[in-house]
C-alpha positions as CSV (number, residue, x, y, z in Angstrom):
1,X,45.2,58.5,129.8
2,X,47.3,61.1,128.4
3,X,47.3,64.6,130.4
4,X,46.1,67.5,127.9
5,X,45.8,71.1,128.5
6,X,42.3,71.2,127.1
7,X,40.9,70.0,130.4
8,X,41.5,73.5,132.0
9,X,39.4,75.0,129.0
10,X,36.9,72.7,129.4
11,X,36.4,73.4,133.2
12,X,36.5,76.9,132.2
13,X,33.7,76.4,130.0
14,X,31.4,74.7,132.3
15,X,31.9,77.0,135.2
16,X,31.2,79.9,133.2
17,X,27.4,81.2,133.9
18,X,25.2,80.9,131.1
19,X,27.7,79.2,128.7
20,X,27.0,78.5,125.0
21,X,27.3,75.0,123.6
22,X,31.0,74.0,123.1
23,X,32.1,73.3,119.5
24,X,35.7,71.9,119.6
25,X,37.6,71.8,116.1
26,X,40.6,69.8,115.3
27,X,42.5,67.6,113.2
28,X,41.6,63.9,113.1
29,X,42.7,61.8,115.7
30,X,44.0,64.7,117.8
31,X,42.2,63.4,120.6
32,X,38.9,65.2,120.6
33,X,36.3,62.4,121.2
34,X,38.3,60.8,124.0
35,X,39.1,63.7,126.0
36,X,35.2,65.2,125.8
37,X,33.9,61.7,126.8
38,X,36.4,61.4,129.9
39,X,35.6,64.9,130.9
40,X,31.6,64.6,130.6
41,X,32.0,61.2,132.5
42,X,33.6,63.2,135.1
43,X,31.6,66.3,135.6
44,X,28.0,64.9,134.5
45,X,25.8,62.3,136.3
46,X,24.7,61.5,132.5
47,X,26.1,61.5,129.2
48,X,24.3,61.2,125.8
49,X,26.8,60.3,123.0
50,X,25.8,60.6,119.5
51,X,28.8,60.0,116.6
52,X,27.1,61.2,113.0
53,X,30.1,59.6,111.3
54,X,29.3,56.1,112.8
55,X,25.7,56.4,113.4
56,X,24.1,58.7,110.5
57,X,20.6,57.8,111.1
58,X,20.7,59.7,114.2
59,X,21.0,62.7,112.0
60,X,16.9,62.3,111.6
61,X,16.6,63.2,114.8
62,X,17.3,66.7,114.1
63,X,15.3,67.0,110.8
64,X,12.6,69.5,110.9
65,X,12.0,71.1,114.4
66,X,14.8,72.5,116.3
67,X,13.1,72.4,119.3
68,X,14.9,71.1,122.3
69,X,12.0,69.0,123.2
70,X,11.3,67.4,120.0
71,X,14.7,66.6,119.4
72,X,14.9,64.8,122.6
73,X,11.7,62.7,122.1
74,X,13.4,61.6,118.7
75,X,16.7,60.8,120.4
76,X,14.8,59.3,123.1
77,X,12.9,56.9,120.6
78,X,16.5,55.9,118.8
79,X,18.3,55.6,122.1
80,X,15.8,54.1,124.9
81,X,18.7,53.7,127.4
82,X,19.4,57.8,127.3
83,X,18.6,59.8,130.2
84,X,18.0,63.2,129.7
85,X,18.2,65.3,133.2
86,X,18.0,69.1,133.2
87,X,21.1,70.7,134.6
88,X,22.6,67.2,135.1
89,X,22.8,65.5,131.5
90,X,26.0,66.5,128.8
91,X,25.0,65.8,124.9
92,X,27.8,65.0,122.9
93,X,27.7,65.5,119.2
94,X,30.6,63.9,117.6
95,X,31.8,64.7,114.1
96,X,29.0,67.2,114.0
97,X,30.2,68.2,110.2
98,X,28.4,65.3,109.2
99,X,25.0,66.6,110.5
100,X,24.6,70.4,109.7
101,X,20.8,70.1,111.3
102,X,22.5,69.1,114.7
103,X,25.0,72.5,114.5
104,X,22.0,74.6,113.7
105,X,20.4,73.2,116.6
106,X,23.0,74.6,119.0
107,X,21.1,77.8,119.0
108,X,17.8,76.2,120.5
109,X,20.0,74.6,123.0
110,X,21.6,77.7,124.1
111,X,18.4,79.3,124.7
112,X,16.8,76.4,126.2
113,X,19.6,76.4,128.8
114,X,18.7,72.8,130.6
115,X,21.3,71.1,128.8
116,X,24.9,71.2,128.2
117,X,26.2,70.5,124.6
118,X,29.6,69.7,123.4
119,X,30.2,69.3,120.0
120,X,33.4,68.1,118.0
121,X,34.4,68.1,114.5
122,X,37.0,67.4,112.4
123,X,36.4,69.0,109.1
124,X,34.2,71.8,110.3
125,X,36.3,74.4,108.0
126,X,36.3,72.2,105.1
127,X,35.2,73.7,101.8
128,X,35.1,72.0,98.4
129,X,32.6,69.5,99.0
130,X,32.0,67.0,96.3
131,X,28.6,67.7,94.2
132,X,26.9,64.9,96.0
133,X,28.0,66.0,99.3
134,X,27.2,69.8,98.6
135,X,23.5,68.9,97.6
136,X,23.1,66.7,100.6
137,X,24.5,69.5,102.9
138,X,22.5,72.1,101.3
139,X,19.3,69.9,101.5
140,X,20.1,69.5,105.2
141,X,20.6,73.1,105.9
142,X,17.6,74.5,104.1
143,X,17.1,78.1,105.2
144,X,19.4,77.1,108.4
145,X,23.0,78.0,108.9
146,X,25.5,78.1,111.8
147,X,24.5,79.5,114.9
148,X,26.8,82.4,115.4
149,X,26.9,83.8,118.6
150,X,25.1,80.9,120.1
151,X,28.4,78.6,120.4
152,X,31.7,78.5,121.9
153,X,34.7,77.3,119.8
154,X,38.0,76.0,120.8
155,X,40.6,74.5,118.3
156,X,42.4,71.4,119.6
157,X,45.8,70.1,118.5
158,X,47.7,67.1,118.9
159,X,49.8,67.1,121.9
160,X,52.6,69.8,122.4
161,X,56.0,69.1,123.6
162,X,55.0,69.7,127.3
163,X,52.0,67.3,127.1
164,X,54.6,64.7,125.5
165,X,57.1,65.1,128.4
166,X,54.3,64.5,130.8
167,X,53.2,61.2,129.1
168,X,57.1,60.2,129.4
169,X,56.9,60.8,133.2
170,X,58.5,64.2,133.3
171,X,57.0,66.0,136.1
172,X,56.2,69.8,136.6
173,X,59.1,70.4,138.6
174,X,61.4,69.8,135.6
175,X,59.4,72.4,133.6
176,X,59.3,74.8,136.0
177,X,63.4,74.7,136.4
178,X,63.4,75.1,132.8
179,X,61.2,78.1,133.1
180,X,63.6,79.7,135.8
181,X,66.3,79.0,133.8
182,X,64.6,80.8,130.5
183,X,63.6,83.9,133.1
184,X,67.1,84.1,134.6
185,X,69.0,83.2,131.2
186,X,71.0,80.7,132.9
187,X,72.2,77.4,131.6
188,X,70.1,74.3,132.3
189,X,72.0,71.7,134.2
190,X,73.7,69.4,132.0
191,X,72.2,66.3,132.7
192,X,69.0,67.4,132.4
193,X,69.9,69.2,129.3
194,X,71.0,66.0,127.8
195,X,68.1,64.4,128.6
196,X,65.8,66.6,127.1
197,X,67.6,67.0,123.9
198,X,66.9,63.1,123.5
199,X,63.4,63.6,124.6
200,X,63.1,66.3,122.0
201,X,64.6,63.7,119.1
202,X,61.9,61.4,120.2
203,X,59.1,63.7,120.1
204,X,59.9,64.9,116.5
205,X,59.7,61.3,115.3
206,X,56.7,60.3,117.3
207,X,55.0,63.7,117.2
208,X,51.8,64.5,119.5
209,X,48.9,62.4,117.7
210,X,47.3,60.4,120.8
211,X,47.4,57.0,119.2
212,X,50.8,57.2,117.9
213,X,52.0,58.7,121.1
214,X,50.4,55.9,123.0
215,X,52.2,53.3,120.9
216,X,55.7,55.0,121.7
217,X,54.8,54.8,125.2
218,X,53.8,51.2,125.4
219,X,56.2,49.7,123.0
220,X,59.5,51.9,122.5
221,X,59.4,50.4,119.0
222,X,59.9,53.4,116.3
223,X,58.8,50.7,113.6
224,X,55.4,50.4,115.2
225,X,55.4,54.1,115.6
226,X,55.7,54.7,112.1
227,X,53.1,52.0,111.1
228,X,50.2,53.9,113.5
229,X,51.3,57.3,111.7
230,X,51.1,56.0,108.6
231,X,47.7,54.7,108.9
232,X,46.4,58.2,110.3
233,X,47.7,59.5,106.9
234,X,45.8,56.9,105.3
235,X,42.9,58.2,107.0
236,X,43.6,61.9,106.1
237,X,43.8,60.8,102.4
238,X,40.4,58.7,102.7
239,X,38.8,62.0,103.9
240,X,40.1,63.8,100.7
241,X,38.3,61.2,98.7
242,X,35.2,61.4,101.0
243,X,34.7,65.1,100.9
244,X,36.4,66.8,98.0
245,X,34.7,66.8,94.4
246,X,35.8,64.1,91.8
247,X,37.8,67.0,90.2
248,X,39.8,68.1,93.2
249,X,40.7,64.8,94.9
250,X,43.9,64.0,92.7
251,X,44.9,67.4,93.4
252,X,44.7,67.5,97.1
253,X,46.6,64.4,97.5
254,X,49.6,65.5,95.0
255,X,49.5,68.7,97.1
256,X,49.8,67.0,100.2
257,X,52.5,64.6,98.9
258,X,54.8,67.6,97.8
259,X,55.3,69.0,101.0
260,X,58.6,67.0,101.8
261,X,60.0,68.1,98.4
262,X,58.8,71.7,98.8
263,X,60.5,71.9,102.3
264,X,63.8,70.3,100.9
265,X,64.3,73.2,98.7
266,X,66.9,75.8,99.6
267,X,64.2,78.6,99.3
268,X,61.1,76.8,101.1
269,X,58.7,79.1,99.7
270,X,55.5,77.0,98.3
271,X,55.6,76.4,94.6
272,X,52.7,75.0,92.7
273,X,55.1,73.8,89.9
274,X,57.0,71.4,92.4
275,X,53.6,69.7,92.6
276,X,53.9,68.9,89.1
277,X,55.6,70.4,86.3
278,X,53.7,73.4,85.0
279,X,51.2,73.3,87.7
280,X,49.6,76.5,88.6
281,X,47.6,78.1,91.3
282,X,44.6,78.1,89.4
283,X,44.8,74.4,89.3
284,X,46.1,73.7,93.2
285,X,45.1,76.6,95.2
286,X,41.7,75.3,95.9
287,X,43.1,71.9,97.0
288,X,46.0,73.7,99.2
289,X,43.0,75.5,101.0
290,X,41.1,72.3,101.6
291,X,44.1,70.7,103.2
292,X,44.4,73.8,105.5
293,X,40.7,74.0,106.2
294,X,40.9,70.3,107.2
295,X,43.7,71.2,109.9
296,X,46.2,69.0,108.1
297,X,48.7,71.7,107.2
298,X,49.7,75.3,108.4
299,X,51.0,78.2,106.0
300,X,53.8,80.6,107.2
301,X,53.4,83.8,105.4
302,X,56.0,86.2,104.2
303,X,56.1,89.7,105.5
304,X,57.0,92.8,103.4
305,X,58.8,94.1,106.5
306,X,59.7,93.3,110.2
307,X,57.1,95.4,111.8
308,X,54.0,94.5,113.9
309,X,51.3,93.9,113.2
310,X,52.6,90.7,111.5
311,X,49.0,90.1,109.8
312,X,48.8,93.6,108.4
313,X,52.3,93.0,106.8
314,X,52.1,89.4,105.4
315,X,52.1,88.7,101.7
316,X,49.1,86.6,100.8
317,X,50.6,84.8,98.0
318,X,54.0,84.0,99.3
319,X,54.2,81.5,102.1
320,X,55.6,78.4,103.1
321,X,53.5,75.1,104.1
322,X,54.3,72.7,107.1
323,X,52.3,69.8,108.3
324,X,50.3,70.5,111.4
325,X,51.9,67.6,113.7
326,X,55.9,67.1,112.9
327,X,55.5,63.4,113.5
328,X,53.4,63.3,110.4
329,X,56.2,65.1,108.4
330,X,58.7,62.3,109.8
331,X,56.1,59.7,109.1
332,X,56.1,60.9,105.2
333,X,60.0,60.5,105.1
334,X,62.1,57.3,104.9
335,X,63.2,55.1,107.8
336,X,66.5,56.4,107.8
337,X,65.7,59.9,108.2
338,X,64.1,59.0,111.4
339,X,67.0,56.8,112.7
340,X,69.5,59.8,112.2
341,X,67.0,62.1,114.1
342,X,66.9,59.3,117.1
343,X,70.8,59.6,117.1
344,X,70.5,63.4,117.1
345,X,71.4,64.2,113.6
346,X,69.3,67.1,112.6
347,X,71.5,68.6,110.0
348,X,70.2,66.8,106.8
349,X,67.0,67.6,105.0
350,X,68.3,71.2,104.5
351,X,67.0,72.7,107.8
352,X,63.4,71.7,107.1
353,X,63.3,69.5,110.1
354,X,64.5,72.5,112.5
355,X,61.9,75.0,110.7
356,X,59.1,71.9,111.1
357,X,59.8,71.8,114.8
358,X,59.7,75.3,115.7
359,X,56.2,75.6,113.2
360,X,54.9,72.8,115.6
361,X,55.8,74.6,118.7
362,X,54.3,78.1,117.5
363,X,50.9,76.7,116.1
364,X,50.0,74.4,118.7
365,X,50.5,77.6,121.0
366,X,47.7,79.3,118.7
367,X,50.1,81.5,116.9
368,X,49.8,82.4,113.1
369,X,52.9,81.6,111.4
370,X,55.2,84.3,109.5
371,X,58.7,84.6,108.2
372,X,60.6,87.4,106.5
373,X,62.6,86.8,103.0
374,X,64.0,89.2,100.4
375,X,65.2,88.7,96.7
376,X,68.8,89.3,98.0
377,X,68.6,86.3,99.9
378,X,67.9,87.8,103.5
379,X,65.9,85.6,105.2
380,X,64.6,85.1,108.7
381,X,63.1,81.8,109.9
382,X,59.9,83.1,111.8
383,X,58.9,86.4,113.3
384,X,56.5,86.6,116.4
385,X,55.3,89.5,118.8
386,X,57.6,88.7,122.1
387,X,57.8,91.4,124.8
388,X,55.8,93.5,122.6
389,X,58.1,93.7,119.7
390,X,58.6,91.9,116.5
391,X,61.4,89.5,117.2
392,X,62.6,87.0,114.8
393,X,63.3,83.2,115.6
394,X,66.1,81.4,114.1
395,X,66.4,77.6,114.3
396,X,70.2,76.7,113.6
397,X,72.7,73.7,114.5
398,X,75.7,76.2,114.9
399,X,76.0,79.1,117.6
400,X,76.5,82.7,116.7
401,X,74.4,84.9,114.5
402,X,73.6,83.9,111.0
403,X,74.3,86.7,108.5
404,X,70.7,87.4,107.8
405,X,70.4,87.8,111.5
406,X,73.4,90.1,112.1
407,X,72.2,92.2,109.2
408,X,69.3,92.8,110.7
409,X,70.1,93.2,114.4
410,X,73.1,95.7,112.9
411,X,70.3,97.9,111.2
412,X,67.9,98.2,113.9
413,X,66.5,101.7,112.5
414,X,65.8,99.9,109.1
415,X,64.4,96.9,110.4
416,X,63.0,98.0,113.7
417,X,64.2,94.9,115.4
418,X,66.4,95.0,118.8
419,X,66.6,91.7,119.7
420,X,66.6,88.0,118.5
421,X,66.0,84.4,119.8
422,X,68.2,81.6,118.3
423,X,67.3,77.7,118.8
424,X,69.7,75.2,118.5
425,X,71.4,72.3,119.9
426,X,73.2,74.5,122.7
427,X,72.4,75.5,126.1
428,X,71.1,78.9,127.2
429,X,73.5,82.0,126.7
430,X,73.3,85.4,125.2
431,X,75.3,87.6,123.0
432,X,74.2,91.1,123.2
433,X,70.7,91.3,121.7
434,X,70.7,87.4,120.7
435,X,69.4,85.2,123.2
436,X,70.4,81.5,122.3
437,X,68.3,78.6,123.7
438,X,68.3,74.8,123.4
439,X,65.8,73.5,120.5
440,X,63.3,72.0,123.4
441,X,63.0,75.5,125.1
442,X,60.6,76.4,122.0
443,X,57.5,75.3,123.9
444,X,58.3,77.8,126.5
445,X,58.2,81.3,124.6
446,X,55.5,83.4,126.2
447,X,53.3,85.9,123.6
448,X,51.1,88.3,124.4
449,X,47.1,88.5,124.0
450,X,44.4,90.0,124.9
451,X,44.1,88.1,128.0
452,X,47.4,89.7,129.2
453,X,46.2,93.4,129.2
454,X,45.6,94.9,132.6
455,X,43.0,97.7,132.5
456,X,42.6,100.3,135.2
457,X,39.3,100.5,137.0
458,X,37.2,103.6,135.9
459,X,35.0,105.6,138.2
460,X,31.8,105.5,136.1
461,X,29.9,107.4,138.4
462,X,32.3,110.1,138.8
463,X,32.2,110.6,135.2
464,X,28.2,111.0,135.1
465,X,28.5,113.2,138.0
466,X,31.1,115.5,136.3
467,X,28.9,115.4,133.1
468,X,25.9,116.2,134.9
469,X,27.6,119.0,136.3
470,X,28.4,120.5,133.0
471,X,25.0,120.3,131.8
């Protein structure tokens, strides 16, 4: 069984008093069903599992009344072996996007409070259903809608590099050593450094989809790894046929298949004309949005300036596109490229593999992606909020500062950047404001969020007394 970080999120959810039903979103084949079933078996005495994709007839249990007792009676009729024990049963609604009535019923389960519910969905965000699917979805929904405020949503990703290390037998003591080296800015011991670079090369080819990782662990055969990855890509393409309208089906596939070519350009900005000569946003923008809503791709937006907040400075129609999982990108390339990567050659493909790897690290940490590009040619691979500042991340093979990074660091009053991080095939080092790190350390970056804010306790009674004295 693969060790996954989301296990802690699930346990935190269960231990939260009066918790909402849980909805886990994520790309198909990222491990949602397996991890939820294992968690439920471990923490509940009774588990009731419904898969609306494989058992579409179960959707009838949710038609009409949304009262919990009525739904349970309907399910009991269809599933006589099921046990519904208050406070001890977990109901799992898998592929809930195929049963909008079940999604609406989550509010009823929350208000009832007797049963924990975990729902999963691979295509919950997808827009652009085919006309038949739209009519059926509208028929099912009626006047109901997504139960806003009555569900907790977690986005699940394929394995990140740390989870891949766990799967390959790397212990936490090694990862703790890496964190300490990063904190103290001292080189990683050479033997460990070289081994981790080799593991990184394998991660680039394998990626983090559990079925692909398990195949690699069991066989160590990259041909079999590629076969499994390509079969998953075929599943994604089947979804494009199943859920998109007839007019959009070829456009979605063309958008997806153009990604390697988009990243092979010197300027990796996504261009609709690369999909097909004469291609325009009006023709393909909706298809690209479909791929993003399905979790297959992530956009990386150009910013107007190198300042926080990055989202506020993003240019809506200027972006790069990366595949959600680095292994999927390699499965779309020729076998020779995979062989080059395994042997440590990441220099080909115009830096696309370097950048895609960093995009993989960042978005699996829940980070939105941004970069900086000017018409003059100045470009920074990624921008992140790090230690409270806008920080460029460069991913290059050679040591030393690039021309763009040098220009930015040498003009802090103009670019408002005081330090930067560069990743490549080298150990930890520092040159003034530039910190250099080995590529594999991208998963260790810390990003501040709301959870990191320490708030001061206020004496509310003192405030009230002061106000009353004034009155």
